[in-house]
PABA-501288 format. One record per residue (C-alpha): residue number from 1; residue in three letters; chain; x, y, z. Coordinates in Angstrom, 2 decimals. Layout:
BEGIN
   num   residuo   cadena         u         v         w
   NUM       ala        A         X         Y         Z
...
//
This chain:
BEGIN
   num   residuo   cadena         u         v         w
     1       met        A    354.43    192.42    104.34
     2       leu        A    351.41    190.68    103.06
     3       thr        A    351.86    187.32    104.64
     4       thr        A    349.75    184.22    105.41
     5       pro        A    351.01    181.24    107.24
     6       pro        A    352.11    178.49    105.09
     7       gly        A    350.21    176.04    106.89
     8       arg        A    347.12    177.95    105.91
     9       leu        A    347.93    178.04    102.54
    10       glu        A    348.41    174.84    102.09
    11       ala        A    345.26    173.60    103.91
    12       arg        A    343.37    176.01    101.52
    13       arg        A    344.96    174.38     98.40
    14       asp        A    344.28    170.78     99.94
    15       ala        A    340.50    171.68     99.86
    16       val        A    340.85    173.07     96.28
    17       phe        A    342.73    169.53     95.14
    18       gln        A    339.80    167.49     96.96
    19       ala        A    337.24    169.42     95.00
    20       leu        A    339.09    169.56     91.66
    21       ala        A    339.33    165.73     91.53
    22       ser        A    341.28    165.39     88.17
    23       asp        A    340.48    168.98     86.95
    24       val        A    343.10    171.79     86.82
    25       met        A    342.61    175.39     88.36
    26       val        A    344.72    178.52     86.72
    27       leu        A    344.81    181.58     88.27
    28       pro        A    346.64    184.53     86.88
    29       ala        A    347.82    187.59     88.54
    30       ala        A    345.53    191.01     88.30
    31       pro        A    346.76    192.76     85.27
    32       val        A    348.93    195.97     85.49
    33       gln        A    346.42    198.96     84.71
    34       phe        A    347.66    202.10     83.13
    35       ala        A    346.27    205.53     83.85
    36       ser        A    347.73    207.00     80.61
    37       arg        A    350.45    205.53     78.46
    38       asp        A    353.19    204.20     80.77
    39       thr        A    352.01    205.65     83.87
    40       asp        A    350.57    202.66     85.97
    41       arg        A    348.08    202.71     88.51
    42       ala        A    348.69    201.38     92.07
    43       tyr        A    348.50    197.80     91.94
    44       arg        A    346.36    195.61     93.80
    45       pro        A    346.93    191.77     93.44
    46       asp        A    344.39    189.27     92.50
    47       ser        A    342.41    188.09     95.57
    48       glu        A    341.96    184.41     94.51
    49       leu        A    345.59    183.93     93.57
    50       phe        A    346.65    185.59     96.79
    51       tyr        A    343.97    183.53     98.97
    52       leu        A    345.37    180.15     97.44
    53       thr        A    349.19    180.98     97.36
    54       gly        A    350.17    184.31     98.91
    55       val        A    351.20    185.89     95.86
    56       thr        A    351.18    189.17     95.33
    57       glu        A    353.27    190.14     92.42
    58       ala        A    352.18    190.81     88.84
    59       glu        A    352.96    188.82     85.92
    60       ala        A    352.12    185.27     87.72
    61       val        A    350.11    182.23     87.06
    62       ala        A    349.60    179.52     89.50
    63       val        A    348.16    176.06     87.68
    64       leu        A    346.87    173.51     90.24
    65       val        A    346.56    170.19     89.16
    66       gly        A    344.43    167.59     90.71
    67       gly        A    344.40    163.91     90.66
    68       asp        A    346.07    160.77     92.58
    69       asn        A    349.16    162.90     93.04
    70       pro        A    347.90    166.87     93.30
    71       glu        A    350.85    169.29     92.49
    72       trp        A    350.83    172.85     91.56
    73       thr        A    353.03    175.00     89.39
    74       leu        A    353.88    178.67     89.70
    75       phe        A    354.92    180.63     86.80
    76       val        A    356.79    184.19     87.75
    77       ala        A    358.55    186.83     85.97
    78       pro        A    362.16    186.26     85.89
    79       arg        A    364.83    188.50     87.41
    80       asp        A    365.31    191.78     85.09
    81       ala        A    367.72    194.46     86.32
    82       asp        A    366.24    196.95     83.96
    83       ala        A    362.70    196.47     84.90
    84       glu        A    363.42    196.21     88.41
    85       leu        A    365.22    199.67     88.19
    86       trp        A    361.92    201.04     87.32
    87       ala        A    359.40    198.89     89.25
    88       gly        A    361.29    197.27     92.05
    89       pro        A    362.55    194.02     92.77
    90       arg        A    361.05    190.71     91.77
    91       leu        A    361.37    187.13     93.51
    92       gly        A    361.96    185.30     90.21
    93       pro        A    361.56    181.60     90.07
    94       asp        A    364.27    180.92     92.80
    95       gly        A    363.15    183.35     95.21
    96       ala        A    359.17    182.51     94.65
    97       gly        A    359.89    179.13     94.98
    98       asp        A    361.68    179.34     98.29
    99       arg        A    358.79    181.63     99.55
   100       phe        A    355.63    180.16     98.24
   101       gly        A    356.57    176.30     98.18
   102       pro        A    355.19    175.27     95.07
   103       thr        A    355.88    171.82     93.40
   104       his        A    357.54    173.72     90.29
   105       cys        A    358.42    177.46     90.12
   106       leu        A    359.20    178.24     86.60
   107       pro        A    359.69    181.62     84.90
   108       met        A    356.72    182.90     82.73
   109       thr        A    358.87    182.70     79.80
   110       glu        A    358.17    179.13     79.99
   111       phe        A    354.50    179.30     80.30
   112       glu        A    353.13    179.06     76.79
   113       ala        A    355.46    175.99     76.22
   114       arg        A    354.36    174.28     79.72
   115       leu        A    350.69    174.99     79.87
   116       pro        A    349.54    172.37     77.42
   117       glu        A    350.90    169.50     79.23
   118       leu        A    349.39    170.78     82.60
   119       leu        A    346.11    170.88     80.96
   120       ser        A    346.13    167.61     79.25
   121       ser        A    344.87    165.58     81.63
   122       ala        A    342.04    167.66     82.86
   123       arg        A    338.30    167.30     81.74
   124       ser        A    337.77    170.76     83.04
   125       ile        A    339.86    173.72     83.40
   126       his        A    338.70    176.34     86.07
   127       tyr        A    339.33    179.72     85.16
   128       arg        A    337.74    182.75     85.22
   129       leu        A    337.28    184.10     81.59
   130       gly        A    338.13    187.64     80.65
   131       ser        A    340.85    187.88     83.45
   132       asn        A    344.14    187.31     81.24
   133       glu        A    344.10    187.69     77.65
   134       arg        A    347.39    185.66     77.08
   135       val        A    346.22    182.71     79.62
   136       glu        A    342.80    182.66     77.75
   137       arg        A    344.39    182.22     74.31
   138       leu        A    346.18    179.19     75.46
   139       ile        A    343.17    177.72     77.31
   140       val        A    341.23    178.07     74.25
   141       gln        A    343.69    176.11     72.31
   142       ala        A    343.72    173.19     74.72
   143       leu        A    340.06    173.01     74.58
   144       glu        A    340.37    172.93     70.68
   145       arg        A    342.83    170.09     71.05
   146       gly        A    340.45    168.38     73.53
   147       arg        A    337.63    168.51     71.08
   148       ala        A    339.70    167.34     68.20
   149       arg        A    341.24    164.37     69.96
   150       gly        A    338.91    163.74     72.95
   151       pro        A    336.87    161.21     71.11
   152       arg        A    339.33    158.92     70.01
   153       thr        A    341.78    159.13     72.88
   154       gly        A    339.33    159.88     75.75
   155       thr        A    341.62    162.65     77.07
   156       gly        A    341.87    166.44     77.18
   157       pro        A    339.89    169.18     78.73
   158       arg        A    336.21    169.56     77.36
   159       ala        A    334.82    172.64     79.36
   160       val        A    335.82    175.89     81.17
   161       val        A    334.45    176.19     84.69
   162       asp        A    334.55    179.19     86.83
   163       pro        A    336.48    178.82     89.71
   164       gly        A    334.35    180.64     91.73
   165       gly        A    332.30    177.37     92.15
   166       ile        A    334.99    176.11     94.55
   167       leu        A    336.56    179.42     95.80
   168       asp        A    333.81    181.33     96.62
   169       glu        A    332.46    178.61     99.08
   170       leu        A    336.13    178.36    100.60
   171       arg        A    336.54    182.18    101.00
   172       leu        A    333.14    182.77    102.63
   173       arg        A    334.31    180.95    105.92
   174       lys        A    337.11    182.99    107.37
   175       asp        A    339.69    181.03    109.44
   176       val        A    341.50    182.31    112.56
   177       his        A    344.07    184.11    110.58
   178       glu        A    341.64    185.82    108.38
   179       ile        A    339.37    187.01    111.24
   180       glu        A    342.48    188.49    112.79
   181       lys        A    343.32    190.19    109.46
   182       ile        A    339.77    191.78    109.49
   183       arg        A    340.08    192.74    113.09
   184       thr        A    343.09    194.91    112.39
   185       ala        A    341.24    196.12    109.10
   186       thr        A    338.31    197.00    110.83
   187       ala        A    340.09    198.73    113.83
   188       leu        A    342.07    201.06    111.38
   189       thr        A    338.84    201.59    109.63
   190       leu        A    337.57    203.06    113.02
   191       glu        A    340.84    205.19    113.22
   192       gly        A    340.04    206.79    110.03
   193       his        A    336.13    207.29    111.14
   194       arg        A    337.33    209.16    114.16
   195       ala        A    339.54    211.52    112.06
   196       ala        A    336.57    212.09    109.94
   197       ala        A    334.40    213.01    112.73
   198       arg        A    336.84    215.44    114.13
   199       ala        A    336.78    217.19    110.57
   200       val        A    333.11    217.43    110.33
   201       arg        A    331.55    221.09    110.89
   202       ala        A    329.97    223.58    108.79
   203       gly        A    332.02    225.17    105.82
   204       thr        A    334.11    221.99    105.78
   205       gly        A    334.62    220.80    102.08
   206       glu        A    333.46    216.87    101.99
   207       trp        A    337.02    216.54    100.48
   208       glu        A    338.77    217.79    103.23
   209       val        A    336.81    215.33    105.62
   210       gln        A    338.08    212.64    103.10
   211       ala        A    341.65    213.69    103.41
   212       glu        A    341.50    213.36    107.32
   213       leu        A    340.24    209.85    106.94
   214       glu        A    342.42    208.57    104.16
   215       ala        A    345.47    210.20    105.93
   216       ala        A    344.79    207.92    108.83
   217       phe        A    344.34    205.04    106.79
   218       leu        A    347.81    205.85    105.51
   219       arg        A    349.32    206.40    108.77
   220       gly        A    348.18    203.15    109.86
   221       gly        A    349.86    201.16    107.11
   222       gly        A    346.66    200.94    105.20
   223       ala        A    344.87    202.25    102.23
   224       pro        A    341.33    203.04    101.50
   225       gly        A    339.89    199.80    100.19
   226       phe        A    337.04    201.58     98.17
   227       gly        A    336.12    205.10     96.84
   228       thr        A    335.40    206.86    100.19
   229       ile        A    331.96    208.44    100.30
   230       val        A    331.53    211.80    102.39
   231       gly        A    328.08    212.83    101.32
   232       ser        A    326.56    215.98    102.97
   233       ala        A    323.07    217.17    102.84
   234       ala        A    321.17    215.33     99.46
   235       asn        A    324.62    214.21     98.62
   236       ala        A    323.92    211.44    101.05
   237       cys        A    321.08    210.18     99.06
   238       val        A    323.14    209.19     96.35
   239       leu        A    324.04    205.63     97.41
   240       his        A    327.46    205.40     95.67
   241       tyr        A    327.98    209.10     95.74
   242       arg        A    331.74    209.80     94.80
   243       ala        A    332.44    213.74     93.73
   244       asn        A    333.08    214.85     97.39
   245       asp        A    333.16    218.31     96.29
   246       ser        A    330.44    220.10     98.27
   247       arg        A    330.88    221.86    101.53
   248       leu        A    328.88    220.98    104.64
   249       thr        A    325.85    223.05    105.41
   250       glu        A    325.34    224.35    109.16
   251       asp        A    321.94    222.31    109.34
   252       gly        A    322.96    219.29    107.15
   253       leu        A    324.31    215.83    107.72
   254       val        A    327.00    214.30    106.45
   255       leu        A    327.29    210.48    105.66
   256       val        A    330.49    208.86    105.77
   257       asp        A    331.37    205.46    104.09
   258       ala        A    334.66    204.20    103.95
   259       gly        A    336.78    201.33    104.77
   260       ala        A    340.49    200.55    105.10
   261       glu        A    342.40    197.90    103.25
   262       leu        A    345.27    196.49    105.39
   263       gly        A    347.25    193.36    104.52
   264       leu        A    344.61    193.01    101.54
   265       tyr        A    341.81    192.66    104.17
   266       asn        A    339.13    195.25    104.47
   267       gly        A    336.82    197.05    106.89
   268       asp        A    333.71    198.86    105.76
   269       val        A    331.68    201.37    108.06
   270       thr        A    329.11    203.94    107.68
   271       arg        A    328.39    206.89    110.12
   272       thr        A    326.38    209.69    109.65
   273       tyr        A    327.08    212.96    111.57
   274       pro        A    324.89    216.31    112.10
   275       ala        A    327.45    218.97    110.75
   276       ser        A    326.35    221.54    113.57
   277       gly        A    327.06    219.03    116.24
   278       arg        A    323.28    218.28    116.96
   279       phe        A    320.75    216.62    115.13
   280       thr        A    317.63    218.72    114.33
   281       glu        A    314.43    217.26    115.61
   282       ala        A    313.54    215.84    112.18
   283       gln        A    316.85    214.32    111.70
   284       arg        A    317.06    212.75    115.23
   285       arg        A    313.75    210.88    114.26
   286       ile        A    315.32    209.54    111.08
   287       tyr        A    318.46    208.89    112.34
   288       thr        A    316.96    207.04    115.67
   289       leu        A    314.86    204.76    113.33
   290       val        A    317.55    203.88    111.01
   291       glu        A    319.87    202.95    114.31
   292       ala        A    316.83    200.85    115.89
   293       ala        A    316.97    199.06    112.39
   294       arg        A    320.70    198.60    112.66
   295       his        A    320.20    197.10    116.06
   296       ala        A    317.68    194.76    115.27
   297       ala        A    319.41    193.44    112.22
   298       val        A    322.70    193.01    114.36
   299       glu        A    320.84    190.86    116.94
   300       ala        A    319.32    188.75    114.08
   301       val        A    323.01    187.82    112.98
   302       gly        A    323.78    184.32    114.24
   303       pro        A    324.54    180.48    113.38
   304       gly        A    321.36    179.25    111.83
   305       met        A    319.91    182.23    111.03
   306       thr        A    319.54    183.46    107.44
   307       val        A    320.68    186.30    105.37
   308       ala        A    317.40    187.14    104.87
   309       ala        A    316.49    187.11    108.60
   310       val        A    318.75    190.02    108.64
   311       his        A    317.42    192.19    106.04
   312       asp        A    313.85    191.26    107.35
   313       ala        A    314.72    192.44    110.93
   314       ala        A    315.99    195.87    109.30
   315       val        A    313.20    196.33    106.87
   316       arg        A    310.30    195.48    109.79
   317       thr        A    311.93    197.96    112.16
   318       leu        A    311.66    200.51    109.25
   319       val        A    308.53    200.04    107.87
   320       glu        A    306.81    200.04    111.58
   321       gly        A    308.87    203.32    112.07
   322       leu        A    307.71    205.01    108.61
   323       leu        A    304.14    203.94    109.57
   324       glu        A    304.50    205.76    112.93
   325       leu        A    306.17    208.81    111.16
   326       gly        A    303.26    208.79    108.57
   327       leu        A    305.43    208.31    105.64
   328       leu        A    303.85    205.19    104.79
   329       thr        A    300.07    204.18    104.94
   330       gly        A    298.65    200.42    105.33
   331       asp        A    299.31    197.39    106.62
   332       ala        A    302.99    196.61    107.72
   333       ala        A    303.13    192.93    106.23
   334       glu        A    301.54    194.33    102.97
   335       leu        A    303.86    197.13    102.70
   336       ile        A    306.87    194.55    103.16
   337       glu        A    305.36    192.05    100.56
   338       thr        A    304.97    194.95     98.03
   339       gly        A    308.34    196.64     98.82
   340       ala        A    306.63    200.02     99.37
   341       tyr        A    309.43    200.95    101.84
   342       lys        A    311.98    200.65     98.74
   343       thr        A    311.22    204.63     98.05
   344       tyr        A    313.06    205.05    101.34
   345       tyr        A    315.07    202.11    101.81
   346       pro        A    316.35    200.68     98.04
   347       his        A    319.15    198.59     98.73
   348       gln        A    319.82    195.14    100.71
   349       thr        A    321.07    195.27    104.51
   350       ser        A    324.09    193.22    103.92
   351       his        A    327.08    191.95    101.98
   352       trp        A    330.14    189.51    102.78
   353       leu        A    333.34    191.37    103.63
   354       gly        A    336.86    190.00    103.59
   355       ile        A    339.70    190.11    101.09
   356       asp        A    337.29    191.96     98.87
   357       val        A    335.06    194.62    100.21
   358       his        A    332.33    193.11     98.59
   359       asp        A    333.45    189.26     99.16
   360       pro        A    332.50    186.33     97.11
   361       gly        A    329.78    183.91     98.27
   362       asp        A    326.27    182.98     97.52
   363       tyr        A    323.54    184.81     99.26
   364       ala        A    320.69    182.11     98.47
   365       arg        A    321.13    178.51     97.81
   366       ser        A    318.56    176.42     95.91
   367       gly        A    315.92    179.12     96.01
   368       ala        A    316.29    179.41     99.89
   369       ser        A    318.27    182.29    101.62
   370       arg        A    321.63    181.18    102.84
   371       lys        A    322.18    180.05    106.45
   372       leu        A    324.87    181.99    108.50
   373       glu        A    327.76    179.85    109.81
   374       ala        A    330.40    180.42    112.36
   375       gly        A    333.27    182.32    110.77
   376       met        A    331.26    184.22    107.95
   377       val        A    331.61    188.03    108.03
   378       leu        A    328.99    190.21    106.96
   379       thr        A    328.02    194.14    107.02
   380       val        A    324.81    195.26    108.33
   381       glu        A    324.04    198.63    106.85
   382       pro        A    320.32    199.95    106.88
   383       gly        A    319.51    203.33    105.79
   384       leu        A    316.62    205.82    104.94
   385       tyr        A    317.00    208.38    102.09
   386       phe        A    314.36    211.24    101.25
   387       arg        A    315.55    212.31     97.71
   388       pro        A    314.64    215.84     96.86
   389       gly        A    311.37    215.75     94.76
   390       gly        A    310.34    212.52     96.75
   391       pro        A    306.63    211.95     98.04
   392       ser        A    304.96    214.73     99.42
   393       ala        A    304.30    213.14    102.54
   394       ala        A    308.27    213.38    103.08
   395       glu        A    308.72    216.85    102.41
   396       ala        A    309.62    217.72    106.11
   397       tyr        A    312.64    215.44    105.58
   398       glu        A    313.79    216.13    102.11
   399       gly        A    317.28    216.20    101.60
   400       ile        A    318.04    213.68    104.87
   401       gly        A    319.95    210.73    103.85
   402       ile        A    321.35    208.51    106.88
   403       arg        A    323.03    204.85    106.79
   404       ile        A    324.78    203.31    109.82
   405       glu        A    326.96    200.50    108.92
   406       asp        A    328.72    197.78    111.17
   407       asp        A    331.02    194.52    110.39
   408       val        A    329.74    191.71    111.97
   409       leu        A    331.44    188.23    112.66
   410       val        A    329.18    185.22    113.12
   411       thr        A    330.55    182.84    115.92
   412       glu        A    329.64    179.70    117.44
   413       ala        A    327.51    181.45    120.12
   414       gly        A    326.09    184.24    118.04
   415       his        A    328.13    187.31    116.43
   416       glu        A    330.57    189.57    117.49
   417       asn        A    330.19    193.22    116.12
   418       leu        A    333.46    194.22    115.05
   419       thr        A    332.94    197.94    114.84
   420       glu        A    330.87    198.44    117.83
   421       ala        A    333.67    200.58    119.58
   422       leu        A    332.69    203.48    117.27
   423       pro        A    329.02    204.83    118.58
   424       thr        A    325.98    204.52    116.86
   425       ala        A    323.36    205.92    119.22
   426       pro        A    322.09    209.55    118.36
   427       asp        A    323.21    210.96    121.83
   428       asp        A    326.46    208.96    121.78
   429       ile        A    327.16    210.67    118.14
   430       glu        A    326.45    214.19    119.64
   431       val        A    328.98    213.72    122.39
   432       leu        A    331.19    212.55    119.95
   433       met        A    330.88    215.58    117.62
   434       lys        A    331.49    217.75    120.98
   435       gly        A    334.62    216.13    121.94
   436       ser        A    335.87    216.48    118.60
   437       arg        A    335.64    220.34    118.35
//
């Protein structure tokens, strides 16, 4: 069951009420998506609604009204025997009221009648445009009334504000409960990757590696948090490769990028393996360089350090190594300044991790890179990619794509690598491959 301790939810809402002042926040559930006609896709609850209320049902809306006496109203789908026959039981207003503890819990059939009053005292409505057509129509109507009556009465909403202005900052710093959720998700992620490593061998289909990995997620009660990437040979040079329809070659590498979602929290890990069980000389040179960059970037994580410092640590290591290999020429500082390394390393080193795989939160504030704080969780994922048809100097490495990714928690004392139990050193990777055969 997707549960968060009620006290945690209440503390989060209190923080929102304080930031709202007299404004109102409206959070609708994620829409049900259809593959075709009446065939719906697996439902994924809205992250913000879940974070503040614990609600995971479709057809729900939470309205948080700030002010001297803040309160929140939850609208949910009413009980309906016929609908529940097809889609499963609903809580209904009584059940949802008991479970989530809103000030008021009402059926969605009353939503249109009740929302105008709930919005009437706000100057701004915190609502993400485009998230729900029905809700948006009512909010536009409230704004129209505010424009018409506000100049005379001094009341009514005048603006719509993205709720991320409040929620992104709260979600960026994980509490103890969230950290434990992420631990369980990363632990299951590693189980999936171990299963994938056991499946890696020449002749195996990328889809077969994917199947073994995702089966481990499902056995552990989770699911893939995003589209699993199993990129062999030159496919690994496609950053968001999705086809997974090639077979592993004897002398090729396979890059596996996947994460388990468990209890709506996520892991995100990448490892790169030799299909033969042993790296070639060229593969080992590049792999060792990427591993050095990963280590340097992880070591740069700590309170007071910046997101940019983590990226810079990876870039410096990669550039120095590329110079040694003759793949870049010139002055290291100048190559970094001009971005010449992006031919081989075109992406950033980190993103936030939590309820969403790419969790919200600014990476820079007021033009400066954000300082890390205890409770933040981020990935560290340097890589090098030698796409076919690239620079002639890199011909010996053509088709090699390597990325190594860990999930790292910022602690008061420094950092904790949540995924270090899965090997990254090249010798250890070969031992892991040997033990899986």
